C-alpha positions, 0 to 999 in steps of 0.5 A: 837625908839624916840617919837617926841612930839611938843607942842605949847604955846608961841612958838613951842617947840620940846621934845624928850623923849628917852627910858631908857637904864640901865647902868650895867657896874659897876655892871659887874665890880664888879661881875668880880673881886669879884663874878665870873670871867667867867660871869663877863667878858661877863656881861662887854661885853653886858654892853659896847655894850648896852652903845654903842647902847643906842643912835642908837638903844634903843631896842637893848641896852635894851636887852643887858642890860637885858642880862648883868643883867642876867649875873651878877646876876648869877655871884653873886649867884655863887660867893657868894655861893663859899665864904659861902662854902668856909667859912664854910669849913674854919670854921668847918676845914673839909678835903676833 
């Protein structure tokens, strides 16, 4: 999980380098409230799980963060397309 390297110089220094786990919580909150509620809630759950697993199991945390990112992207696609369709019908005054 973590790579430990010891460098010897003027004293023994142990540097621990961790894997980067992206934080998708802000994007998940945005997509929940402004784009697609149905996909935003699971994205928030996956983001929260990724934040919780960040220090315990970074590989599972990265996997959950990627899942949250995919859900967020689809929520934005659905939300922006819905807004575009609603704007089109509002501007053109088309009755369904």
